[in-house]
C-alpha positions as CSV (number, residue, x, y, z in Angstrom):
1,M,-34.5,-11.8,-0.8
2,S,-33.8,-8.9,-3.2
3,A,-31.5,-9.5,-6.2
4,L,-29.0,-7.0,-4.7
5,E,-28.9,-8.4,-1.2
6,I,-25.8,-10.3,-0.1
7,T,-26.3,-14.1,-0.1
8,G,-22.8,-15.1,1.0
9,V,-19.2,-14.1,1.5
10,D,-16.1,-16.1,0.9
11,I,-12.7,-15.1,2.3
12,T,-9.7,-17.0,0.9
13,P,-6.2,-16.5,2.4
14,V,-3.5,-16.6,-0.2
15,A,0.3,-16.5,-0.4
16,F,2.6,-15.5,-3.2
17,P,6.4,-15.4,-3.6
18,D,8.1,-12.3,-2.2
19,P,11.7,-11.4,-2.9
20,P,14.2,-10.7,0.0
21,L,13.5,-7.0,0.1
22,L,15.3,-5.1,2.9
23,N,13.7,-2.4,5.1
24,V,14.0,-0.9,8.6
25,A,12.2,-3.9,10.1
26,G,14.4,-6.6,8.5
27,V,13.7,-8.5,5.3
28,H,10.6,-9.8,3.5
29,Q,9.8,-13.4,4.1
30,P,9.7,-15.8,1.1
31,W,5.9,-15.5,1.0
32,A,3.6,-12.5,1.2
33,L,0.1,-13.0,2.6
34,R,-3.2,-11.5,1.4
35,S,-6.9,-12.2,1.7
36,I,-9.3,-12.3,-1.2
37,I,-12.9,-11.3,-0.5
38,E,-15.8,-12.4,-2.6
39,I,-19.3,-11.1,-1.9
40,R,-22.2,-12.9,-3.7
41,T,-25.7,-11.5,-4.4
42,G,-29.0,-13.1,-5.2
43,D,-28.7,-12.3,-8.9
44,G,-25.4,-14.1,-9.2
45,L,-23.0,-11.2,-9.2
46,V,-19.7,-11.4,-7.3
47,G,-17.9,-8.4,-5.9
48,L,-14.2,-8.5,-5.1
49,G,-12.0,-7.1,-2.4
50,E,-8.5,-7.6,-1.2
51,S,-6.8,-7.1,2.1
52,Y,-4.0,-8.2,4.5
53,G,-3.6,-11.9,5.2
54,D,-2.3,-12.2,8.7
55,A,-4.2,-14.4,11.2
56,G,-5.6,-11.8,13.4
57,H,-6.9,-9.7,10.5
58,L,-8.4,-12.8,8.9
59,D,-10.3,-13.6,12.1
60,R,-11.8,-10.1,12.0
61,L,-12.8,-10.4,8.4
62,R,-14.5,-13.7,9.0
63,Q,-16.5,-12.1,11.9
64,V,-17.7,-9.3,9.6
65,A,-18.5,-11.8,6.8
66,G,-20.9,-13.6,9.1
67,E,-22.9,-10.4,9.6
68,L,-23.4,-9.5,5.9
69,P,-26.0,-11.9,4.4
70,G,-29.2,-10.0,3.8
71,L,-27.4,-6.6,3.5
72,D,-28.2,-4.5,0.4
73,V,-25.0,-3.9,-1.6
74,F,-25.8,-0.2,-1.7
75,D,-26.1,0.2,2.1
76,L,-22.6,1.1,3.0
77,A,-23.8,2.9,6.1
78,Q,-25.3,-0.4,7.4
79,L,-22.0,-2.2,6.5
80,R,-20.2,0.4,8.7
81,R,-22.5,-0.3,11.6
82,R,-22.1,-4.0,11.3
83,V,-18.3,-3.8,11.2
84,A,-18.3,-1.6,14.2
85,R,-20.6,-4.0,16.1
86,V,-18.3,-7.0,15.6
87,V,-14.8,-5.3,15.4
88,G,-15.2,-2.0,17.2
89,G,-13.1,-2.0,20.4
90,A,-10.9,-4.8,19.2
91,A,-7.4,-4.9,20.4
92,A,-5.2,-2.8,18.2
93,A,-3.4,-5.3,16.1
94,D,-3.5,-3.9,12.6
95,R,0.2,-3.5,11.7
96,H,0.8,-5.1,8.3
97,G,4.4,-4.3,7.4
98,L,5.3,-0.6,7.8
99,T,1.9,1.2,8.0
100,G,2.4,3.3,11.1
101,G,0.9,2.9,14.5
102,S,-2.1,0.8,15.5
103,S,-5.3,2.0,17.0
104,E,-8.8,0.7,17.5
105,R,-10.1,3.1,14.9
106,K,-7.5,2.0,12.3
107,T,-8.2,-1.7,13.1
108,E,-11.9,-1.2,12.5
109,L,-11.4,0.7,9.2
110,S,-9.0,-1.9,8.0
111,A,-11.7,-4.5,8.5
112,F,-14.3,-2.3,6.8
113,S,-12.3,-1.5,3.7
114,P,-12.2,-4.7,1.7
115,F,-16.0,-5.2,2.1
116,E,-16.6,-1.6,1.0
117,V,-14.5,-2.2,-2.1
118,A,-16.3,-5.4,-2.9
119,M,-19.7,-3.7,-2.5
120,L,-18.7,-0.8,-4.7
121,D,-17.6,-3.5,-7.3
122,L,-21.1,-5.0,-7.0
123,Q,-22.8,-1.6,-7.3
124,G,-20.9,-0.8,-10.4
125,Q,-21.8,-4.2,-11.9
126,A,-25.4,-3.7,-11.0
127,I,-25.8,-0.4,-12.8
128,G,-23.3,-1.0,-15.5
129,R,-20.8,1.7,-14.5
130,P,-17.1,1.6,-13.4
131,V,-16.2,2.2,-9.7
132,S,-14.6,5.5,-10.7
133,D,-18.0,6.8,-11.6
134,L,-19.3,5.9,-8.1
135,L,-16.5,8.0,-6.7
136,G,-17.5,11.1,-8.7
137,G,-16.2,10.3,-12.2
138,R,-12.8,10.2,-13.8
139,V,-10.6,13.3,-13.8
140,R,-7.8,11.3,-15.6
141,D,-7.8,8.3,-17.9
142,T,-4.6,6.9,-16.6
143,V,-3.1,6.9,-13.1
144,P,0.6,7.3,-12.7
145,F,2.7,5.1,-10.4
146,S,6.3,5.2,-9.2
147,A,9.1,2.7,-9.5
148,Y,9.6,1.3,-6.0
149,L,13.2,0.3,-5.4
150,F,14.5,-1.8,-2.5
151,Y,17.9,-2.9,-1.3
152,K,17.7,-6.6,-1.6
153,W,19.7,-9.8,-1.4
154,A,20.2,-11.8,-4.6
155,A,18.0,-14.6,-3.1
156,H,16.5,-15.9,0.0
157,P,19.1,-17.8,1.9
158,G,19.4,-21.3,0.5
159,A,17.4,-20.5,-2.7
160,E,18.6,-19.7,-6.3
161,P,19.0,-16.0,-7.2
162,D,15.8,-14.4,-8.4
163,E,15.4,-12.5,-11.6
164,W,16.1,-9.1,-10.0
165,G,19.4,-10.0,-8.5
166,E,21.3,-8.3,-5.7
167,A,21.1,-4.6,-4.9
168,L,23.2,-3.6,-2.0
169,D,25.0,-0.5,-3.3
170,P,24.3,2.5,-5.5
171,E,25.3,0.6,-8.7
172,G,22.8,-2.2,-7.8
173,I,20.0,0.3,-7.1
174,V,20.6,2.2,-10.3
175,E,20.5,-1.1,-12.3
176,Q,17.3,-2.1,-10.5
177,A,15.8,1.2,-11.4
178,R,16.9,1.0,-15.0
179,R,15.3,-2.4,-15.5
180,M,12.1,-1.4,-13.7
181,I,11.7,1.7,-15.9
182,E,12.4,-0.3,-19.0
183,L,9.7,-2.8,-18.1
184,Y,7.1,-0.4,-16.8
185,G,8.0,3.0,-18.1
186,F,7.8,4.7,-14.6
187,G,8.3,8.4,-14.6
188,S,9.4,8.8,-10.9
189,V,11.5,6.7,-8.5
190,K,11.2,5.9,-4.8
191,L,13.9,4.1,-2.8
192,K,13.1,2.2,0.4
193,G,15.8,3.4,2.9
194,G,16.5,2.8,6.5
195,V,18.7,-0.2,5.7
196,F,22.2,1.3,5.7
197,P,23.8,4.3,7.3
198,P,22.3,7.5,5.8
199,E,25.5,8.5,3.9
200,R,25.3,5.2,1.9
201,E,21.6,5.9,1.0
202,I,22.4,9.5,0.1
203,A,25.0,8.1,-2.3
204,A,22.3,6.0,-3.9
205,I,20.1,9.0,-4.4
206,R,22.9,10.9,-6.0
207,A,23.6,7.9,-8.3
208,L,19.9,7.8,-9.3
209,R,20.0,11.5,-10.0
210,A,23.0,11.1,-12.2
211,A,21.5,8.2,-14.1
212,F,18.0,9.7,-14.4
213,P,18.4,13.5,-14.4
214,A,14.8,14.3,-15.2
215,L,12.9,11.9,-12.9
216,P,11.5,12.9,-9.6
217,L,13.1,11.0,-6.7
218,R,12.0,10.2,-3.2
219,I,13.3,8.1,-0.3
220,D,11.5,6.4,2.6
221,P,13.6,5.3,5.6
222,N,10.5,4.4,7.7
223,T,11.5,6.5,10.7
224,A,15.1,5.1,10.9
225,W,16.7,8.5,11.6
226,T,16.7,10.9,14.5
227,V,15.5,14.4,14.0
228,Q,19.1,15.7,13.8
229,T,20.1,13.1,11.2
230,S,16.8,13.7,9.2
231,V,17.7,17.4,9.0
232,K,21.2,16.6,7.8
233,V,19.9,14.3,5.2
234,A,17.3,16.8,4.0
235,E,20.0,19.5,3.7
236,E,22.3,17.1,1.7
237,T,19.6,16.1,-0.7
238,D,18.3,19.6,-1.3
239,G,17.4,19.7,-5.0
240,L,17.4,15.9,-5.4
241,L,14.1,14.9,-3.8
242,E,10.5,15.8,-4.6
243,Y,9.7,14.7,-1.0
244,L,11.3,13.0,2.0
245,E,9.1,10.3,3.4
246,D,8.9,9.4,7.2
247,P,12.5,10.2,8.1
248,T,11.8,10.3,11.9
249,P,9.0,9.0,14.3
250,T,6.0,10.9,15.6
251,I,4.2,14.1,14.4
252,A,6.3,16.2,16.8
253,G,9.5,14.8,15.4
254,M,8.4,15.3,11.9
255,A,7.4,18.9,12.7
256,E,10.9,19.6,14.0
257,V,12.4,18.3,10.7
258,A,9.9,20.1,8.6
259,K,10.9,23.5,10.0
260,R,14.4,23.1,8.4
261,A,13.9,20.7,5.5
262,P,14.0,22.3,2.1
263,M,11.6,19.7,0.6
264,P,8.1,18.6,1.7
265,L,7.9,15.7,4.2
266,A,5.5,12.9,3.4
267,T,4.0,10.2,5.7
268,N,2.1,7.0,5.9
269,M,3.3,6.4,9.4
270,C,2.5,9.3,11.7
271,V,-0.8,10.3,10.1
272,V,-2.8,7.1,9.6
273,E,-6.3,8.1,10.6
274,F,-8.4,11.3,10.5
275,A,-7.9,12.1,14.2
276,H,-4.2,12.6,13.5
277,L,-4.8,15.4,10.9
278,P,-5.5,18.4,13.1
279,S,-2.3,18.0,15.1
280,A,-0.2,17.3,12.0
281,I,-1.6,20.4,10.2
282,E,-1.3,22.6,13.3
283,Q,2.3,21.7,13.8
284,G,3.2,21.8,10.1
285,A,4.5,18.2,10.4
286,V,3.8,17.0,6.9
287,G,3.4,18.3,3.4
288,V,2.2,15.1,1.7
289,V,-0.1,12.4,3.0
290,L,0.1,9.0,1.5
291,A,-3.4,7.6,1.5
292,D,-4.0,3.9,1.7
293,H,-7.6,2.7,1.2
294,H,-6.8,-0.6,3.1
295,Y,-6.6,1.3,6.4
296,W,-8.2,4.7,5.8
297,G,-11.6,3.0,5.5
298,G,-11.9,2.2,1.8
299,L,-12.3,4.2,-1.3
300,K,-14.9,6.8,-0.3
301,M,-13.2,7.7,2.9
302,S,-9.9,8.0,1.0
303,A,-11.7,10.5,-1.3
304,Q,-12.7,12.4,1.9
305,L,-9.0,12.4,3.0
306,A,-8.1,13.8,-0.4
307,A,-10.6,16.7,0.0
308,I,-9.2,17.5,3.4
309,C,-5.6,17.5,2.0
310,E,-6.6,19.9,-0.8
311,T,-8.4,22.2,1.7
312,W,-5.3,22.5,3.9
313,G,-2.8,22.6,1.1
314,L,-1.3,19.2,1.7
315,G,-0.1,17.1,-1.2
316,L,-1.5,13.6,-1.8
317,S,-0.1,10.3,-3.0
318,M,-0.9,6.6,-2.3
319,H,1.0,4.1,-0.1
320,S,1.5,0.5,-1.2
321,N,2.0,-2.7,0.7
322,S,2.6,-6.0,-1.0
323,H,-0.6,-6.4,-3.1
324,L,-2.3,-8.2,-6.0
325,G,-4.4,-7.1,-8.9
326,I,-7.7,-6.4,-7.0
327,S,-6.0,-3.8,-4.8
328,L,-4.3,-2.3,-7.9
329,A,-7.6,-2.0,-9.6
330,A,-9.1,-0.3,-6.5
331,M,-6.1,2.1,-6.3
332,T,-6.5,2.9,-10.0
333,H,-10.2,3.8,-9.7
334,L,-9.5,5.9,-6.6
335,G,-6.7,7.7,-8.4
336,A,-8.8,8.3,-11.5
337,A,-11.6,10.0,-9.4
338,T,-9.3,12.0,-7.2
339,P,-8.5,15.5,-8.6
340,H,-6.0,16.2,-5.9
341,L,-3.6,13.3,-6.6
342,S,-0.4,15.4,-6.4
343,Y,2.2,12.7,-6.9
344,A,2.6,9.3,-8.6
345,A,1.3,6.5,-6.4
346,D,3.5,3.7,-4.9
347,T,3.0,0.1,-6.2
348,H,4.6,-3.3,-5.4
349,T,3.3,-4.8,-8.7
350,P,6.8,-5.4,-10.2
351,W,7.8,-7.4,-7.2
352,Q,4.9,-9.9,-7.9
353,N,6.8,-11.1,-11.0
354,G,3.5,-11.7,-12.8
355,V,1.8,-13.7,-10.1
356,D,-1.8,-12.6,-9.6
357,V,-5.3,-13.8,-8.8
358,V,-7.1,-11.8,-11.5
359,A,-7.7,-13.2,-14.9
360,N,-6.4,-10.2,-16.9
361,P,-4.3,-8.0,-14.7
362,L,-4.2,-4.3,-15.4
363,V,-1.2,-3.3,-17.5
364,F,1.2,-0.4,-17.0
365,T,1.7,1.8,-20.0
366,G,4.3,4.6,-19.7
367,G,4.4,4.2,-15.9
368,A,0.6,4.5,-15.6
369,V,-2.4,2.2,-15.5
370,P,-5.3,2.9,-17.8
371,V,-8.5,3.2,-15.9
372,P,-11.0,0.3,-16.5
373,T,-14.2,1.5,-18.2
374,T,-16.1,-1.8,-17.7
375,P,-18.6,-2.2,-14.9
376,G,-17.3,-2.4,-11.3
377,L,-13.6,-2.7,-10.7
378,G,-13.1,-4.1,-14.1
379,V,-11.2,-7.3,-13.0
380,S,-12.4,-10.8,-12.4
381,L,-10.9,-13.8,-10.5
382,D,-8.8,-16.5,-12.1
383,R,-10.1,-19.3,-10.0
384,D,-7.3,-21.7,-10.9
385,A,-4.8,-19.0,-9.8
386,L,-6.8,-18.4,-6.6
387,A,-6.6,-22.1,-5.8
388,R,-2.9,-22.3,-6.4
389,L,-2.2,-19.2,-4.2
390,H,-4.4,-20.6,-1.5
391,E,-2.5,-23.9,-1.6
392,N,0.7,-21.7,-1.2
393,Y,-0.8,-20.3,1.9
394,V,-1.6,-23.8,3.3
395,R,1.8,-25.1,2.6
396,C,4.1,-22.1,3.5
397,G,3.2,-22.1,7.2
398,I,3.5,-18.3,7.5
399,R,0.5,-16.8,9.3
400,E,1.9,-13.4,10.4
401,R,4.3,-11.1,8.5
402,D,7.5,-10.9,10.6
403,D,10.4,-9.1,8.7
404,T,12.4,-8.8,12.0
405,G,12.1,-12.4,13.0
406,Y,13.0,-13.6,9.6
407,M,16.1,-11.4,9.5
408,Q,17.2,-12.6,12.9
409,R,17.4,-16.1,11.6
410,F,20.4,-15.0,9.5
411,Q,21.6,-12.1,11.7
412,P,20.8,-13.0,15.3
413,G,21.8,-9.6,16.7
414,F,19.5,-7.6,14.3
415,T,17.1,-5.2,15.9
416,R,14.5,-3.0,14.1
417,N,16.2,0.3,13.1
418,D,13.7,2.9,14.3
419,A,15.5,6.2,14.9
420,R,18.8,4.2,14.9
421,W,20.9,6.8,13.1
């Protein structure tokens, strides 16, 4: 067996504490789920990937892992074929939080992505170059990220208040932003909306503008509004937002809003695979696409998405789901090598409260992450931390993310808020 052939793959499900963050679907459960992928080679190298941790996705990852021994770490085309063989045609069950609609294609690419990242990590280690070099080379030395604000309860019911406290009104949101900016230096701010009636969330945006006159602002209600309400909100926030993200469902609905909105519309929900792009572009539905390598097919396919966006005059940012340090490293390398990164990327890192599986997590400086220059992703596992987070997974009992079901334990009449207002 060649030194660069895969000898084994480990997939470890983990769980880490998640605050009670509110969104259109309900509220985050006390534990967020992820999967950590390790690919080993004959010369003793280990490549890392990270993905979702729900049970169905874990099953698909394990199926793929069984097909990888003997594969050369540079043969991404063969990886693609093997993933398609075991996952292609699988039932569409790839919804992990608020990441748009499901499809067989998206499910397949979600299974491909973490293995591609791990193999790129191995490639970089093998030749002594950072992953950003494998993506075309750095065009920036630091990658900017945005503060990601949430309405939230002070604590999960029955637990002690967490360090972030309650944020249920404009004053609470401004205080959350102030603390996050002080800690991380973020230069732009995003608010997760779709929780309260639009006028209350507009008030929060106005309060943020008053508190931070120079910072770009954005709001994401995750399709909680009708077309009519979306247009009204767009008109009332004219001059306040750099973009309005996913105000209403479907490409057709977004196109109707885009005709009258004074700011660009962004999405990570109605355009979630390459097949959606022609229709969205033809209808003028979106001005900004939020890439997410976890379901767009990894880092190289996300770079292809960036090139398409540049060709058609669409802006580009990056979507974030609850993640750990391996995903942050992958996002940073992608952002470093993507000339057409038009806006600061999303990140959930502040909500981890320092919990991670990597030994030396990447650090935010002035709202940006310096791009690692060491071989591969530039991060390594803290095996003690991995063991603790796996024990969390075993003990917590959560196997699927279910914001709606968790909310209904405390508000029995709650229903998901899609196009509610």
